[in-house]
C-alpha positions in Angstrom: 13.2 298.7 -65.6 13.2 297.1 -68.9 16.4 296.8 -70.6 16.9 297.6 -74.5 19.4 294.8 -76.0 20.3 293.2 -79.0 19.3 290.1 -77.2 15.6 291.4 -77.5 15.7 290.9 -81.3 17.0 287.3 -81.3 14.6 284.5 -81.8 16.5 282.1 -79.2 16.7 283.9 -75.9 19.2 281.2 -74.6 22.9 282.3 -74.6 26.2 281.0 -73.1 28.5 283.4 -71.2 30.6 284.2 -74.3 27.4 285.1 -76.4 26.2 287.3 -73.3 29.4 288.9 -73.3 29.5 289.5 -77.0 26.0 290.9 -76.9 26.9 293.2 -73.9 29.9 294.5 -76.1 27.6 295.2 -79.1 25.1 296.8 -76.8 27.8 299.3 -75.8 29.4 299.9 -79.3 26.1 300.5 -81.1 24.9 302.8 -78.3 21.9 300.5 -77.2 23.0 300.7 -73.7 22.8 304.4 -73.7 19.5 304.4 -75.7 18.0 302.0 -73.0 18.8 304.4 -70.2 17.3 307.2 -71.9 14.3 304.7 -72.8 13.8 304.3 -69.1 14.4 307.9 -68.0 11.8 309.0 -70.7 9.3 306.5 -68.9 8.8 304.9 -72.3 8.4 301.1 -71.1 5.0 299.8 -70.9 3.3 302.6 -72.7 0.6 302.1 -75.2 1.9 302.4 -78.8 0.2 305.6 -79.4 1.7 307.2 -76.2 4.9 305.9 -76.8 5.3 307.6 -80.2 4.1 310.7 -78.7 6.2 310.8 -75.6 9.2 309.9 -77.9 8.6 313.0 -80.1 8.2 315.2 -77.0 11.1 313.9 -75.0 13.7 314.3 -78.1 12.2 317.7 -78.7 11.2 316.8 -82.5 9.8 319.8 -84.5 7.5 317.6 -86.9 6.0 320.2 -89.4 3.3 319.2 -91.7 0.3 321.2 -93.0 -3.3 320.2 -92.5 -3.4 320.1 -96.5 -1.2 317.6 -96.7 -2.2 315.2 -93.8 -5.8 315.3 -95.3 -4.1 313.6 -98.3 -4.1 310.4 -96.5 -7.2 308.5 -97.2 -9.2 307.9 -94.0 -10.2 304.6 -95.2 -9.5 301.7 -97.8 -6.4 300.0 -99.1 -3.7 302.7 -99.6 0.0 302.8 -99.8 2.2 305.5 -98.3 5.7 305.5 -99.8 8.4 307.7 -98.3 12.2 308.4 -98.4 14.2 307.2 -95.7 16.6 309.9 -94.3 17.3 309.0 -90.9 17.1 305.3 -90.6 14.6 304.5 -88.1 13.4 307.7 -86.3 11.0 308.4 -89.1 9.2 305.1 -88.5 8.1 306.3 -85.1 7.3 309.8 -86.4 5.1 308.4 -89.4 3.4 306.0 -87.0 2.4 308.9 -84.7 1.3 311.1 -87.5 -0.6 308.4 -89.5 -2.5 306.8 -86.6 -4.2 310.0 -85.9 -5.7 309.6 -89.3 -6.8 306.0 -88.9 -6.0 303.2 -86.8 -5.0 300.5 -89.1 -1.5 301.6 -90.0 1.2 299.2 -90.6 4.7 300.2 -91.5 6.9 297.8 -93.4 10.3 298.4 -91.3 13.8 297.2 -90.3 13.5 294.5 -87.7 15.9 296.6 -85.7 12.7 298.6 -84.3 11.5 295.6 -82.9 14.0 296.8 -80.2 10.9 298.8 -78.6 8.3 296.1 -77.7 5.8 298.9 -77.1 5.3 299.9 -80.8 5.8 296.3 -82.3 2.2 296.3 -83.4 2.8 299.3 -85.6 5.2 297.7 -87.9 5.6 294.4 -90.3 9.4 293.7 -89.7 11.7 292.8 -92.6 15.5 292.5 -93.2 16.1 295.4 -95.8 19.8 294.4 -96.5 19.0 291.0 -97.9 16.1 290.4 -100.3 16.3 286.5 -99.8 16.5 286.8 -95.9 14.5 284.4 -94.0 11.0 286.0 -92.8 11.0 288.6 -95.8 8.5 286.4 -97.8 6.4 286.3 -94.5 6.6 290.1 -94.4 5.6 290.5 -98.0 2.5 288.2 -97.2 1.5 290.4 -94.0 1.7 293.5 -96.5 -0.7 291.5 -98.9 -3.0 290.4 -96.2 -3.1 293.9 -94.6 -3.9 295.6 -98.1 -6.5 292.8 -98.7 -8.1 293.8 -95.5 -8.4 297.6 -96.7 -5.5 298.7 -94.4 -3.2 301.5 -94.6 0.5 300.3 -95.6 3.7 302.7 -95.1 6.6 301.7 -97.2 10.2 303.0 -97.1 11.2 301.4 -100.6 15.0 302.0 -100.1 14.9 299.6 -97.3 18.2 301.6 -96.0 19.1 305.1 -94.9 19.6 307.7 -97.5 23.2 308.4 -98.4 25.4 310.1 -101.0 26.5 307.9 -103.6 29.9 309.4 -103.8 31.8 312.3 -102.3 30.0 315.6 -103.1 27.1 313.9 -104.6 23.4 314.7 -103.0 22.0 312.7 -100.2 19.3 310.4 -101.8 17.6 307.0 -101.4 19.3 303.7 -102.3 17.4 302.1 -105.4 13.9 301.4 -104.5 12.6 298.0 -104.1 9.8 297.3 -106.8 7.2 296.1 -104.1 5.7 299.6 -104.5 4.6 299.1 -108.0 3.8 295.4 -107.7 1.5 296.0 -104.6 -0.2 299.1 -106.0 -1.2 297.0 -109.2 -2.1 294.0 -107.2 -4.5 295.8 -105.0 -5.4 298.6 -107.6 -4.8 301.1 -104.5 -3.8 304.6 -104.4 -0.1 305.5 -103.8 0.5 308.5 -101.7 4.0 310.1 -101.9 5.5 311.4 -98.6 8.8 313.4 -98.7 10.6 313.5 -95.2 13.0 316.4 -94.9 16.4 316.2 -92.9 19.3 314.2 -92.8 21.8 312.8 -90.4 25.2 314.2 -89.1 28.0 314.3 -91.6 30.2 311.8 -89.8 27.5 309.2 -90.7 28.0 309.8 -94.3 31.9 310.0 -93.9 31.8 306.5 -92.3 29.7 305.1 -94.9 32.0 306.1 -97.6 34.7 303.9 -95.6 32.5 301.0 -95.6 28.7 301.1 -96.3 27.8 298.8 -93.3 29.0 301.2 -90.7 25.8 303.3 -91.6 23.8 300.4 -89.9 26.1 300.4 -87.0 25.7 304.3 -86.7 22.0 304.3 -86.7 21.3 304.3 -82.8 24.0 307.1 -82.2 22.3 309.0 -84.9 18.9 308.6 -83.2 20.4 309.4 -79.7 21.7 312.6 -81.5 18.5 313.6 -82.9 17.5 315.9 -79.9 15.9 319.3 -81.2 15.7 317.9 -85.0 13.2 319.8 -87.1 11.4 317.5 -89.6 9.4 319.0 -92.2 6.9 316.5 -94.0 5.3 316.9 -97.2 2.4 314.4 -98.2 1.1 314.6 -101.9 -2.1 313.7 -103.3 -3.1 310.1 -103.9 -1.8 308.8 -107.2 -3.5 305.9 -109.0 -0.9 304.0 -111.3 -2.2 303.4 -114.7 -3.8 300.0 -115.0 -2.0 299.2 -118.5 1.5 300.2 -116.6 2.5 296.5 -115.6 6.2 297.4 -115.4 6.7 297.3 -111.7 10.3 299.0 -111.9 8.7 301.9 -113.9 5.8 302.2 -111.6 8.1 302.2 -108.7 10.4 304.8 -110.4 7.5 307.1 -110.9 6.2 307.0 -107.5 9.8 307.6 -106.4 10.1 310.8 -108.6 6.5 311.9 -107.3 7.7 311.6 -103.6 11.0 313.6 -104.2 9.0 316.1 -106.2 7.1 316.8 -102.7 10.3 318.4 -101.5 9.7 322.1 -101.0 13.3 323.1 -101.2 13.0 322.2 -104.9 9.9 324.3 -105.7 9.9 328.1 -106.3 7.3 330.9 -107.1 7.1 333.1 -110.0 9.0 336.3 -109.4 7.0 339.1 -108.3 5.9 341.4 -111.2 5.2 345.0 -110.6 1.4 345.2 -109.6 -0.6 346.0 -112.8 -3.6 348.3 -112.4 -6.5 346.6 -114.3 -8.2 349.1 -116.4 -12.0 348.8 -117.2 -12.2 346.9 -120.2 -13.0 348.9 -123.4 -16.7 349.1 -124.4 -17.6 346.4 -127.0 -18.6 347.1 -130.3 -22.0 347.0 -131.5 -23.2 343.5 -132.7 -24.9 344.7 -135.7 -21.5 346.1 -136.8 -19.7 342.9 -136.3 -22.2 340.8 -138.1 -22.3 343.6 -141.1 -18.3 343.0 -141.3 -18.6 339.3 -141.3 -21.5 339.2 -143.9 -19.0 341.6 -145.9 -16.3 339.1 -146.3 -15.7 337.4 -149.4 -17.1 333.8 -149.7 -13.5 332.1 -149.5 -12.8 333.9 -146.2 -15.6 331.9 -144.5 -13.7 328.6 -144.3 -16.2 326.3 -142.0 -19.6 326.3 -141.3 -21.1 324.3 -138.3 -24.6 325.1 -136.8 -25.0 328.7 -136.2 -21.1 329.2 -136.4 -18.9 330.3 -139.1 -15.0 330.5 -139.1 -13.5 333.3 -140.9 -10.3 334.8 -141.5 -9.6 338.5 -142.1 -7.4 341.6 -142.3 -7.7 344.4 -139.9 -8.5 346.6 -142.6 -11.3 344.3 -143.8 -13.0 344.0 -140.3 -11.8 346.7 -138.1 -14.8 346.3 -135.7 -14.2 342.4 -135.4 -10.6 343.0 -134.6 -11.5 345.5 -132.0 -13.9 342.8 -130.4 -11.0 340.3 -130.5 -8.8 342.6 -128.9 -11.2 343.2 -125.9 -11.9 339.4 -125.8 -8.3 338.8 -125.5 -7.7 340.9 -122.5 -10.9 339.7 -120.8 -10.0 335.9 -121.3 -6.3 336.6 -120.7 -7.2 338.0 -117.2 -8.5 334.9 -116.1 -5.1 333.3 -116.4 -3.3 336.2 -115.0 -1.9 337.2 -118.5 -3.7 340.2 -119.1 -1.8 343.6 -119.7 -4.3 345.4 -117.7 -5.1 347.6 -120.5 -8.7 348.2 -121.7 -7.8 345.6 -124.6 -4.9 343.3 -125.8 -3.4 344.5 -128.9 -0.3 345.7 -130.5 0.9 346.8 -134.1 1.2 343.1 -135.2 -2.7 343.1 -135.2 -2.4 345.5 -138.3 -0.1 342.8 -140.1 -1.2 339.5 -139.1 -4.3 337.6 -140.3 -7.0 336.9 -137.7 -8.8 333.6 -137.7 -12.1 333.6 -135.7 -15.2 331.9 -134.8 -18.5 334.0 -135.2 -22.0 332.9 -133.8 -24.2 334.1 -136.5 -27.3 334.0 -134.1 -25.9 335.6 -131.2 -23.7 337.9 -133.3 -20.7 337.3 -131.3 -17.1 335.7 -131.5 -16.4 332.8 -129.4 -12.5 332.2 -130.2 -9.8 333.4 -132.4 -6.3 332.8 -133.4 -3.7 335.3 -134.9 -1.5 334.0 -137.8 1.5 335.5 -139.3 2.1 334.7 -143.0 6.0 334.7 -142.6 7.0 335.1 -146.2 5.1 338.2 -146.5 6.0 339.5 -142.9 9.7 338.9 -143.7 9.5 340.5 -147.0 8.0 343.6 -145.6 9.7 344.1 -142.4 12.6 341.4 -142.0 12.9 339.5 -138.7 11.2 342.4 -136.8 8.1 341.6 -138.7 7.8 338.5 -136.6 6.2 338.9 -133.1 8.0 335.9 -131.8 11.3 337.4 -132.8 10.9 339.7 -129.6 10.9 336.6 -127.6 13.3 334.3 -129.6 16.7 334.4 -131.6 16.1 332.7 -134.7 19.0 331.1 -136.2 18.9 331.3 -140.3 18.2 327.6 -140.4 15.2 327.6 -138.3 12.1 326.5 -140.2 10.4 330.1 -140.2 13.2 331.4 -142.5 13.6 328.4 -144.7 10.1 328.2 -146.1 6.8 330.0 -145.8 5.0 329.4 -142.4 2.4 330.4 -140.2 3.1 331.9 -136.9 0.3 331.0 -134.6 -0.3 333.0 -131.3 -2.9 335.0 -129.2 -5.5 332.2 -129.2 -8.2 332.1 -127.0 -11.7 330.6 -126.3 -14.3 332.4 -124.6 -15.0 331.2 -120.9 -18.4 329.8 -121.7 -17.2 327.6 -124.7 -14.0 326.7 -122.9 -15.3 323.1 -121.7 -16.9 322.3 -124.8 -15.4 320.5 -127.7 -16.6 322.4 -130.7 -14.6 325.6 -129.9 -11.2 324.3 -130.2 -12.0 321.8 -133.0 -13.7 324.7 -135.1 -10.4 326.7 -134.8 -8.2 323.9 -136.0 -10.8 323.1 -138.9 -10.4 326.7 -139.7 -6.6 326.7 -139.6 -6.7 323.4 -141.9 -9.1 325.0 -144.3 -6.9 328.3 -144.5 -3.8 326.0 -145.0 -5.8 323.9 -148.0 -6.6 327.4 -149.6 -2.8 328.3 -149.2 -0.9 325.0 -149.4 2.4 326.7 -149.5 2.2 327.2 -145.7 3.2 323.5 -144.7 4.5 324.5 -141.2 2.8 325.9 -138.1 4.9 327.2 -135.1 4.3 329.4 -132.3 4.2 329.2 -128.6 1.6 327.7 -126.1 1.2 330.1 -123.2 1.9 328.1 -119.8 0.0 330.2 -117.5 1.7 331.4 -114.4 -1.3 329.8 -112.7 0.9 326.6 -113.2 3.4 325.9 -110.7 7.1 326.7 -112.0 7.7 323.0 -111.3 5.0 322.1 -113.8 6.6 324.3 -116.4 10.1 322.6 -115.5 8.5 319.3 -116.1 6.9 320.3 -119.4 10.3 321.6 -120.6 12.2 318.5 -119.7 9.7 315.9 -121.0 8.9 317.6 -124.3 11.4 319.8 -125.6 14.0 318.6 -128.2 17.0 320.7 -127.9 18.1 322.6 -130.7 20.8 325.5 -131.5 18.6 326.8 -134.2 16.5 328.8 -131.7 16.9 330.0 -128.2 14.7 332.3 -125.9 16.1 336.0 -125.1 14.8 335.5 -121.6 15.1 331.9 -120.5 12.8 330.1 -118.0 15.0 329.3 -114.9 14.4 326.6 -112.4 16.9 324.0 -110.5 16.6 320.5 -111.8 16.1 317.9 -109.0 18.7 315.2 -109.4 15.9 312.6 -109.0 14.2 314.2 -112.0 17.3 314.2 -113.9 17.8 310.3 -113.1 14.3 309.6 -114.0 14.7 311.4 -117.5 17.8 309.3 -118.2 16.1 305.9 -117.4 12.4 306.4 -118.5 10.3 307.1 -121.3 9.1 310.7 -121.4 5.6 310.1 -122.6 3.0 312.6 -122.4 0.6 310.5 -120.2 3.2 310.4 -117.5 3.7 314.2 -117.9 0.1 314.9 -117.6 -0.1 312.6 -114.4 2.7 314.3 -112.9 1.3 317.7 -113.3 -2.0 316.7 -111.9 -0.2 315.5 -108.6 1.7 318.9 -108.6 -1.2 321.3 -109.2 -3.3 322.2 -106.1 -6.4 322.0 -108.5 -5.6 318.9 -110.0 -5.4 320.6 -113.6 -3.1 318.7 -116.2 -1.3 319.8 -119.2 -2.8 322.7 -121.2 -5.2 321.5 -123.8 -3.2 323.3 -126.6 0.0 321.5 -125.7 -2.0 318.0 -125.9 -3.5 319.2 -129.3 -0.1 320.0 -130.8 1.4 317.0 -129.4 -1.3 314.9 -131.2 -0.4 316.7 -134.5 3.1 315.5 -134.0 4.5 318.7 -132.7 8.4 319.3 -132.3 8.9 321.3 -129.1 11.9 323.6 -129.2 12.2 325.5 -126.1 10.5 327.5 -123.2 10.9 331.4 -123.0 9.5 334.0 -121.0 7.5 336.6 -123.0 8.1 340.2 -121.8 5.4 341.6 -123.8 2.7 339.2 -122.3 2.8 339.5 -118.6 6.1 337.7 -118.5 4.3 334.4 -119.2 6.3 331.3 -120.2 5.9 330.1 -123.5 6.4 326.8 -125.2 7.6 327.0 -128.7 6.7 324.3 -131.1 6.3 323.7 -134.9 4.1 321.2 -136.7 4.6 320.0 -140.3 0.9 319.8 -141.4 1.4 316.9 -144.2 3.2 314.8 -141.7 0.3 315.0 -139.0 -1.7 311.8 -138.2 -3.8 311.3 -141.1 -6.7 310.4 -138.9 -6.4 314.3 -137.6 -6.2 315.5 -140.9 -9.3 313.6 -141.8 -11.0 315.3 -138.7 -10.0 318.6 -139.8 -10.1 318.6 -143.6 -12.9 316.0 -144.1 -13.3 315.2 -147.8 -10.7 317.4 -149.0 -8.0 315.5 -147.3 -6.9 313.5 -150.4 -6.8 316.7 -152.7 -4.6 318.5 -150.1 -2.2 315.4 -149.8 -1.7 315.3 -153.4 -0.8 319.0 -153.4 2.0 318.7 -151.0 5.0 316.6 -150.7 4.1 313.7 -148.1 6.5 310.9 -147.2 5.5 307.7 -148.9 4.9 305.9 -145.4 2.3 308.4 -144.1 
């Protein structure tokens, strides 16, 4: 029988009687003597490292839950770093070794040297002393990690270096501050980081003792391992994440990987509420193309704003082009259905189509519409129908100080680009050129505002991140139906300490979304224009879709973009409006 003991961890095996007595007492108090009995009873002694981890999980009756999708996120070759939270303090090292060694044989785990007590699995680990950054041997551990990555291996790191704990009574159980080794190694070897969240926690007494004196948590680790029989351990592994090459701040990089790790926790994810099923009626029959062309041809010259190849961007009232607006309503429904936003009716339309201005792109060769935007001229709408004349008044409560009641604005909404043009650059560019040309004709409209629909094809967590990263809170407008989602304490901590740049937001969303999609293109477009994002609300009149309310002061938009949209008319436009001297 092999005996587990603290003595096995000592570099100097010789000991006098007093030292042996001290070690024996420590083995008893720390639970190592009891662990040794189970170690031998389970037949762990002398097993191969793979067999040891398998037997350990079986004999402790651990239920390790992980999906095939998640385990497939681990690269099967090449230098990679798996980062994980540290909920138990030792057992997760054995579990991760078992899981990952089934994916690839070159797994090394940077772990507390206390796990060296099991000689069978020593080859899985690079041992370190997490309680002292300057401890003897830690530099050697770092070099071993570097060498392993240089050889193209898979390295697992628990960057907290110590078991998770509540920072104060009543606070959530979370990791200690992460070591910057994550960001440092990921940048040094330009390798992907794979975030891994391990669910579960130790017994309450473990945390109570830690509040008395933090080192008591270390003394309780083996008793906690012995008490881990029948534990359920859910593991969520995210997609490989490549840190931006230009981001050389290892603290920021490490904090970002920490946030990504905790965002894998399924307990902080939710689904969209189930809406009553919508019966999709057949789309209305599209109007005759000849009638579309006739109506477009009949528009006054000043309403044909932009010409590009075979496309013309026009604006019209419904009374001018009833067939064109009919086509737009059908195309809206057709395209919105692709994003689960359709009403299910034969066409997407309401009474606001009669009072709003319609901007659209017309293909003069194919005689078809490839995209459109609905614009509300707020001064006219408010004069004729008051606040109820604005579509978004059904979605938001606007204070009298909000910009749409302080000056003439354009309320933008119901935009679409037909499917076959969504991946091309010219569709969206032509729409914005058309908007700019309309504003050039009507310079009193210096502010655009409206919502960008955040399709329910996005995970609610992605919508939460968009809200938390982009929204500047205001008391001048608030949604009638708010978007609700719990805010993870790790997200709050990240937002308090790190910049909320749109590139990081886009990267986070790509990690969360199963298909890897990033921010909606319109959100990026408006952000480039210098948009202020006010709030997220649910639109009950648009399939309960969340919408991000924003406003843009056009004259203050970046000059390079105004030049792109207005061309040689830019200087004339800027001279007709008030622009800050430093613009």
